[in-house]
Steps between C-alpha positions, in 0.01 A plus 500: 500500500719305257738690277335540162720722289305397190185647649682809622648593163244356257303829451822692436643230275181474298491877451863508393454219244198674347695825474797336332282307254278791400769762455484875573131541429407246763733665745273806503213298645417483872799360693474183706391549859785546750589184692380662821150535353488139385622319811632723773587210731749356251623844396572622853643171625696398190836540674398303808344222294815475289733489800294263713414180314291243682732278709509134406232304681318810625140585421544875554739780586371842605632839605346424840698176521813706443398756759438223751837344423670837542334553839609156612856564386506833681366337816778242482755780474370644826503160670851417382663826602730533800568862407258777413506842332563797725175648625301180443444461873276195490726328248794564733315324781422202278858485380616486863255219573609293201867560578446366852346184352818437303752569778553145627806602704298758696216252553742238639675755719171620648407152622205519740549867578198623295257270684641531853248775592218267393640208701540732799128578490428127517748440781300739721214249513489357855128429544205425276375858531825623340424325170243746366719810561794322337293417191387863469859623547623266226233632265612855576860403422405373155457134590128409469500165686207281598220703337474661160364853461389650169358844429218475243232730360125468520265586212512869594878505494540517878789302651443224753715233661478128435666279759556132431717194563877494453786343688535183293836409352361280223315656208164337571331376817433170323872413505486432874425142611424410138445134411638558151834316475631771267419776749597333827878540454458876448392564860793296633745687279351834605540419870857380444574836336337683792723307740811616311381861500436488875849360553655783297302746712646364825287201597724223645541212257360261759172693507454607138303191392278521807427868439430436132251239619324765707477716190355212299236417762383862528486545124301177459243625754468832317483327161221272623301802618559678171367204304199462731332808357586793279208730580518875479328734747489880518459616858578793723837503667363407843329189365812408303713539812275263693539242226872565472537424867855537627628663182469880525348593163486868596875503569571327168288754313682781681835345407395537136388859553132411470199618693192296424155477650446169326707227341443206272603190691594204282475142634383561861585133576866590464475767769322263738779247453757775549338597830516138615868475403591813694321368808642146484851537356803590709673833431827325401314312229348825378843657488630214285198526271527878451876480445446234236249726325739795503793295376294334227365832380839674501709205374510620135667820624751343739828312470536184291424272794147640499454593135616179332272261696212742442560497124531121487180448699269765357629552148643164403293247701168685519507721190679249278772736385822342377702727729440774758437851373788749532436752776498799266234340279297405806519857633369634171214251491398588855507868415284449191248291691477695823599859428432567132446868580867540591596358163235724339656810652851400393380416149324836472807690612714330238267484202243780531664843474309772683443710183340200329274436797400867497428474128278200565311692767453794264365274223268329750364835621442615141318180407281521810409859411421385147272225630314746721455737207373216280239409762384861522477525120310172454157615378373142510572464873238600759580748783492211748732294280740792468500557875577135571779490243652823631486369855683183397767691308553772759532242777737277303843464657769472234794324660817520294794303635560424867241643736693516826605775743835657414646405839370144499840335477697750710507276807612194304878461516711198408859405573709342225650261761190381689251288305321367808473846655370635170234230490374597845516871417292441188241306698476771764452762230230290333282497811387866489517496121232230495249773582618716209476202268151414623373850432654535154542154356684483170373220273809477278872553524654816360712300255187351342344726231141575596230759436183392678194646663380344826121551508448435871751768599458723193878496472692514171839334535810551289822318588849641454587240235218635282658842476760426234491453123276428319256656749702795621846636441707797606439704185159623617339469157142460384573129478456487878134597458441245223652217702495557877221757489272278291548207740401722792202627304393140427474431870324827576239433235440153642475647850211731412299251293248434775207622299143390549165579341508747214874564548577131454285492185670810362847357561402168346370677189835675460718198570312204347615567140848400614385138504430496128814700428726247670307196378592610149874485570707195414699379800784356293451619144296189425147381565510519882325813619552708812235429764347844529259392772760352733736793448223762521591639844868535417425652161289765673781571742756529220292749304408700810863504611623644171218758487556628852878502473482688168281763662746522790787562258303768316421673828875566534486698174418388148763242402696556181531229234800335666333490842179360352690220330697433819174458692365235265836328471506477880170314498609265223825413678317358800350213303788389278520123508586187309254211499491152357197502270361171627522612862347839420212339313432256783504782756205681344255261663605612847698826466344806663707739290561539129833414331764771527446621144135581570564653840692759302311530171152450644485805730707729275281433196217664695694823563493784245807638679702201383406559137594866537838413652594264216310672217288194433273580205230310320405143573777363724501228763611730780207740464152358531222693325368776722160331530665180630741657744442416867538787744483442875641819656533736205 
C-alpha cells in the first residue's frame, strides 16, 4: 500500500486540535481512538513504510519482494564461495567444486588425464558386439553417451525410466543437412572443432578430418531418424529391448542403478536407426564417434585447447553470447540446473539454524493441533464432514526445509584440483539420487520463500528461505504464530474445504458475508473498490489462518498483553507494501487477493481478541459490530 501518513495520523491530529481549542473541559471527554484501532496496517507497518519508499518506476514493493531478494542474495553467497564454515559439510563440498572450476593451472596440468579411463573403454571396442557393453560402461562412469535416460514419476508418484535419443553434437536435429544458408556453416564449424579435439586426443593429423567426417555422417543418420517421428511408447522391458536392438537397455538401466519392469521409449525410429548403424558401421568409426562425444561433453572441463573452441562454438556462435562464459560461472549454472538439491542442502546449512528449524516444526505442530480442535468443535459441520477434514489434516505431511536422508551426500567428494573428475563424480552420484528425487520431488528451491499446500500429495511445503524475519526469527515470540503460524493455518484451512451438501451450505453461510465486507473497502483511498468476489477465497484463507493460529498460540498458555500484540503485529508485517495508486486500482479487476491494508485490517476487524489486545472501544474501524463479525473457526 502507498505511504499515507496523513491518513495514519489524521484521527490523532484531529483529536489533538479539538483538545487544544476547547481547553481543559474538552480534555475530559472521551479520548481519540488509538491509532491501532483506526488503521492497524498503517500503525504496525509505519516504520517499514517510512523506510521503504516506492522505487522510481516501480508499481509495487512488498515485504515478500524483499524476502525473495534476500533469498537470492543468500543463494549467490553459496554459489560464490570457495570456502565454507566449519561443520557445513555440504557447503565444503560445493566450495571444493567451485575452487576446482577456478584453478586454471590445475586444469591445464591435468590435460587428458581425467578422461583417459573413458577413452580406454572405447578403445576396447574390436567388434560390433562390443559397442553395447562400451555404451553401458560409459554410462556407469558418468558419461551418458548415445541415449538419454531420465527418471520420472507417474501420477501415483512411482518412478519410471524414460529412454530417448541423444548422441548429437548440435543442439537440434534440424541443424544437420539444413538448407538454411545461416545454419549450414554451423555443421561445418562443428565438425572442424571435432577434428581438432580428436587430434588433441591422439588421432594423427592426417586422419582427423576423415574421422570427423565419420562422426558427421553418423550424427546425420541419427538426426534424420529423430526428426522422422517423436512418438512416445510405454512398454515392458522385453518389448523395449527388442525395439532397441543392439543397444542393451537393461545394462544401461543397471548402470544407472535402476530396475524397471517397463520403460517409456521415446522416438522408436531413433533406436531402429541406431540398430542399423551398429550393424553397418565399422568398429573404428564407432570408436571415433564415441570419442568425439566424450570429448565434446567434457571439453568445458578440460584444458584450453578443448574448452575455448567449445565456448566459441556453443556459447558465442550458437547462443549468441558476446564471449564465452567463465568456467566458474558455468559450473554454478550447471549445478543450479541439474542438481538444485545440492545447492538446497548447502543453503539450508548456512542460513537455517537448527533451533529455528525446530521452532518452525513446533509452531507447525501447534497449528495442526489447533486446526484439528477447530474441526472437532465446529457445531455446523456434520460427523462425515468432520471425519473427512480430520483425515486430511492427520494425513498431511508438513515438510519444512530439505527433505533428504542425512547421509545423502556422504559419498559425494570433490577435489579442489580436478574439475573434470568432479564433473564425472557428480554425474555418478546423480544416478542413484534420481530415484530419491523421483520419490520426493521438491517443486521450489530452498532459497525461494514458499509456503504451499500440494493437494494431490496432501503435502504442505515450507522452504528454508521462508524461515527468517518477518515470518520467523530466533527470539521465539508470539509473533511467530501471527506470521508463520497464520500462513500455515491458511493452507490447512484451504486443504480441508472439500465440503459438500449441508456442510458446503453451512460454510458458505459463514463465509459469504466477507464478500460484502471487502467490497466496501477502498482499494486506494479513492473511488476504486476492492473486488470482494474475486478475492473471496483468499479472504477466507486469511481470516481462517488468523483464527487458527490465534487458537494455537492460546493453547500454549494464555498470552499476556505483549504477546497478544506481537501476534497481531506478526500478521500485519507480512503484508507491508508500497503501491502506485494507479497500478493498484487497475489490479482490482483481476487480483485474487485484497490490497495489503485489507489483508491486515479485514481479518483482524472480525476478531474480538484484537480489540481486547489494543483496548479498542466504541465505534472504531478495527472492530466491526458483533452482529457483522465473520467467524469461520471460532
